[in-house]
C-alpha positions in Angstrom: 24.2 -15.2 30.4 26.4 -15.5 27.3 28.0 -12.2 26.4 27.9 -11.0 22.9 31.3 -11.0 21.1 31.7 -7.2 20.7 33.1 -5.0 23.4 32.7 -1.7 21.6 30.0 -0.1 19.4 29.5 3.0 17.3 27.3 5.7 18.9 26.1 9.1 18.0 26.9 11.6 20.7 26.2 15.3 21.1 29.0 17.0 23.1 27.7 20.6 23.0 25.2 22.6 21.1 25.6 21.9 17.4 28.6 19.7 18.0 28.2 16.0 17.5 29.9 13.0 16.0 29.9 9.2 15.7 32.5 7.5 17.8 33.4 4.1 19.3 32.3 3.6 22.9 32.2 0.8 25.3 29.3 -1.5 25.1 27.0 -0.9 28.2 27.3 -3.4 31.0 24.2 -5.5 31.4 22.8 -5.6 35.0 20.6 -8.4 36.4 17.4 -6.8 35.2 18.6 -5.2 32.1 18.1 -5.9 28.4 20.6 -5.1 25.7 19.1 -4.5 22.3 20.7 -4.4 18.9 19.2 -1.3 17.4 17.6 -1.6 13.9 15.8 1.7 13.4 15.5 5.0 15.1 13.0 7.8 14.4 14.2 11.4 14.7 11.8 14.1 15.9 11.7 17.8 17.0 13.0 16.9 20.4 16.2 15.5 18.9 16.6 18.7 16.9 16.2 20.8 20.1 18.8 18.6 21.9 21.2 19.2 19.1 20.6 22.9 18.9 20.7 23.4 22.7 17.2 24.8 22.9 15.5 21.9 24.7 14.0 23.4 27.9 15.4 20.5 30.0 18.9 22.2 29.6 17.7 25.3 31.4 16.3 23.3 34.3 19.3 21.0 34.6 17.3 17.9 33.7 19.5 17.4 30.6 23.1 18.2 30.0 25.9 17.4 27.5 27.3 15.1 26.5 24.2 13.0 25.6 23.2 10.3 23.3 19.7 10.9 21.8 17.2 8.4 20.3 13.8 7.7 21.9 11.8 6.3 19.0 13.4 3.0 18.2 13.1 -0.7 17.5 15.6 -3.5 17.8 16.3 -7.2 18.6 17.3 -8.4 22.0 21.0 -9.4 22.0 21.6 -10.1 25.7 19.5 -10.3 28.9 20.4 -10.0 32.6 20.5 -13.1 34.8 17.2 -12.1 36.5 15.2 -11.2 33.4 12.2 -13.5 32.9 9.6 -11.7 30.7 11.6 -11.4 27.5 14.2 -13.5 25.6 17.1 -13.1 23.1 16.0 -12.7 19.5 12.7 -10.9 20.2 12.0 -7.7 18.3 11.2 -5.0 20.9 10.9 -1.3 21.7 10.7 0.3 25.1 9.0 3.0 27.0 10.9 6.3 26.9 9.8 7.2 30.5 11.4 5.2 33.3 10.3 6.1 36.9 11.7 5.2 40.3 9.2 2.4 40.6 8.4 3.3 44.3 6.5 6.6 44.4 2.8 7.2 44.2 2.9 8.1 40.5 4.7 5.0 39.6 2.3 2.9 41.7 -0.6 4.3 39.7 1.1 3.5 36.4 1.9 7.2 35.8 5.6 6.9 35.9 6.0 9.6 33.3 5.0 12.0 36.2 7.5 10.5 38.7 9.6 13.4 40.1 12.8 11.5 39.4 11.9 9.8 36.2 14.4 9.7 33.3 13.6 9.7 29.6 15.8 7.5 27.4 17.8 9.7 25.1 16.3 12.9 26.5 16.4 13.5 30.2 18.4 12.4 33.2 21.5 11.1 31.4 20.1 7.8 30.2 21.7 6.9 26.8 19.3 6.8 23.8 19.2 4.5 20.8 21.3 6.3 18.3 23.9 3.6 18.6 24.4 0.0 17.6 23.0 -1.1 21.0 20.8 0.4 23.7 20.4 -0.8 27.3 16.9 -0.6 28.9 15.4 -2.1 32.1 13.2 -5.1 31.6 10.2 -3.4 33.0 10.3 -0.8 30.2 10.5 -3.4 27.3 7.5 -4.0 25.0 7.6 -7.0 22.6 6.6 -6.4 19.0 5.3 -9.0 16.6 8.4 -10.7 15.1 7.1 -10.0 11.6 6.7 -6.3 12.1 9.2 -4.5 9.9 11.6 -2.3 11.8 10.5 0.8 9.9 7.0 0.3 11.3 8.2 -0.6 14.8 10.0 2.7 15.1 6.6 4.4 14.9 5.4 2.9 18.2 6.5 5.8 20.4 4.9 8.6 18.5 1.8 6.4 17.8 1.3 5.8 21.5 1.4 9.6 22.1 -1.1 10.3 19.3 -3.4 7.5 20.4 -3.4 8.8 24.0 -4.4 12.2 22.7 -7.2 10.9 20.5 -8.7 8.7 23.3 -8.5 11.6 25.7 -10.8 13.5 23.5 -13.6 11.0 24.3 -14.8 10.9 20.7 -18.0 9.3 19.4 -19.2 8.4 15.9 -20.9 11.8 15.7 -17.8 13.9 16.7 -16.4 16.6 14.5 -12.7 16.7 14.9 -10.0 19.1 13.8 -6.4 17.8 13.9 -4.0 20.7 13.5 -0.6 19.7 12.2 0.8 17.6 9.3 3.8 16.2 11.3 4.1 12.6 12.3 2.0 12.8 15.5 -0.7 14.9 13.8 -1.1 12.5 10.9 -1.1 9.5 13.2 -3.7 11.2 15.4 -5.8 11.9 12.3 -5.7 8.2 11.3 -6.7 7.1 14.7 -9.6 9.5 14.7 -10.9 7.9 11.5 -11.3 4.6 13.4 -13.9 6.4 15.6 -15.5 9.0 13.3 -15.4 9.9 9.7 -15.6 13.6 10.4 -12.0 14.6 10.6 -10.4 17.8 9.3 -6.7 18.3 9.1 -5.3 21.9 9.3 -2.0 22.6 7.6 0.2 25.6 7.0 1.0 25.3 3.2 -0.5 24.2 -0.1 2.3 21.7 -0.4 1.3 20.1 2.9 -2.3 20.1 1.9 -1.6 18.2 -1.3 0.5 15.6 0.6 -2.1 15.0 3.3 -4.8 14.6 0.7 -2.6 12.0 -1.0 -2.8 10.0 2.2 -6.6 9.7 1.8 -7.8 12.6 3.9 -10.5 14.5 2.0 -11.0 17.5 4.3 -7.7 19.3 4.5 -7.7 23.1 5.0 -5.1 25.8 5.4 -4.8 27.1 8.9 -6.0 30.6 8.0 -9.2 29.1 6.6 -10.3 27.0 9.7 -13.9 27.8 10.7 -14.6 28.9 14.3 -17.2 27.3 16.5 -17.5 24.1 14.4 -15.6 21.2 16.0 -16.4 19.1 19.1 -12.7 18.5 19.5 -9.5 20.1 18.4 -6.2 18.1 18.6 -3.2 20.4 18.4 -0.1 18.6 17.2 1.8 21.7 16.1 3.8 23.0 19.1 3.0 26.5 17.7 2.4 29.3 20.1 -0.6 30.7 18.3 -2.7 27.5 18.0 -4.0 26.9 21.6 -5.7 30.2 21.9 -7.2 29.8 18.5 -8.4 26.3 19.4 -10.5 27.7 22.2 -12.5 29.5 19.6 -12.7 26.7 17.1 -14.5 24.2 19.3 -18.2 24.3 20.1 -19.3 25.0 23.6 -18.6 22.0 25.8 -15.9 20.9 23.4 -12.5 19.4 24.1 -8.9 20.6 23.3 -6.1 18.1 23.3 -2.5 19.5 23.4 0.0 17.2 21.8 2.5 19.8 20.8 4.9 21.7 23.1 5.2 25.4 22.2 8.7 26.7 22.0 7.8 30.1 23.4 5.0 31.5 25.4 1.4 30.4 24.5 -1.6 32.0 26.1 -4.8 30.0 26.5 -7.5 32.4 27.8 -9.0 30.9 31.0 -12.1 33.0 30.7 -12.9 31.6 27.3 -12.3 28.0 28.6 -14.6 28.6 31.5 -17.4 30.5 29.7 -17.5 28.0 26.9 -17.2 25.0 29.4 -14.2 23.5 27.6 -12.1 20.5 28.6 -8.3 20.8 28.0 -6.0 17.8 28.0 -2.2 18.1 28.1 -0.4 14.9 26.9 3.1 14.1 28.0 4.0 10.8 26.4 1.9 7.7 25.7 3.3 5.1 28.2 0.0 3.5 29.0 -0.9 3.1 25.4 2.2 1.5 23.9 0.7 -2.0 23.6 -2.5 -0.6 22.1 -0.3 1.3 19.6 1.6 -1.8 18.7 -1.7 -3.7 18.1 -3.0 -1.0 15.8 0.3 -0.8 13.8 0.4 -4.6 13.5 -3.2 -4.6 12.2 -1.9 -2.6 9.2 -5.0 -0.4 8.8 -2.6 2.5 8.1 0.6 2.3 6.0 2.8 4.4 8.3 5.7 3.9 6.0 4.1 6.6 3.8 5.1 9.0 6.5 8.8 8.3 6.0 10.4 11.1 4.0 14.0 10.2 4.5 16.2 7.3 5.8 19.7 8.2 7.0 22.7 6.3 8.2 24.2 7.0 11.6 27.0 9.1 10.1 24.3 11.3 8.4 22.6 12.3 11.6 24.8 15.3 12.6 24.5 16.9 9.2 20.7 16.4 9.1 20.2 17.8 12.6 22.4 20.8 11.8 20.5 21.6 8.6 17.2 19.7 8.4 15.9 19.8 4.9 12.1 19.5 5.0 10.2 17.0 2.9 6.5 16.4 2.4 6.6 13.1 4.4 7.5 14.2 7.9 9.3 11.3 9.5 13.1 10.9 9.3 14.5 7.5 10.3 18.0 6.2 10.9 18.8 2.7 9.6 21.1 0.8 11.9 20.0 -2.7 10.8 
């Protein structure tokens, strides 16, 4: 193992709610089964905003604490590998699973390590440093290799794409399904695109006229304002909003025997009426991460059926991140990425 020349790197660190900066830190030590990756791109999402603001629920439960280094949507090139690493090599473009389990419990044995009681989430939970830095350290078992020709700005979409794909596949759609995707954020639009691979009948619900114009510009013909969504019409509703009021409405929008997929996490209390679920014989799927669908997401992004770069509204430098998280200025295209390449 030949060490890289640098001993320090620049990293973005949140020290307390709404207090963060870029500073020099020691390069992480590479263990026998570790992979050190030079980060090229990082996507920011609502979770990162909650971590910065101090509103992330993991703080209340003790699963996250300051100081922390966020960054869980990322892509980079392997710079160094541990002496026992065999599956990957220096120079490969990679990303990694956010969820890292103990590797020994029943959930991990079933490939459901995102449900491991002691799992950590890179850049989010359990103190494992994220990718808002020049380098990120990940265990070999979490690494997923990308096509070398995949641009970094596309590779940074793998994590949200895997979540969206899992949600769409959980809905068990057919070519005759009528689907409502609620939300014009990154995951909602990725989900809508994945739905079009299965059925042409997809409606996207948005909050504003500006969002409707933008989503229509992406090629979606049936885009409606949330106040105008028709009840009892859809065989499946995919909620990608995280809004408190959407799940109870979704139960009235699907036809009897329909499916609700919850991709968003409400910030407050959301009530889904159980009597309605039972009487209408509905199926409800909650989605926490897309670990099992990362490779499928990579294949779909590599195929290039969707130009995901059209979802990028802003590209920042590492030194811009604190200002953005403190005062995020919305843009029509929902994704913000950080360029470290």
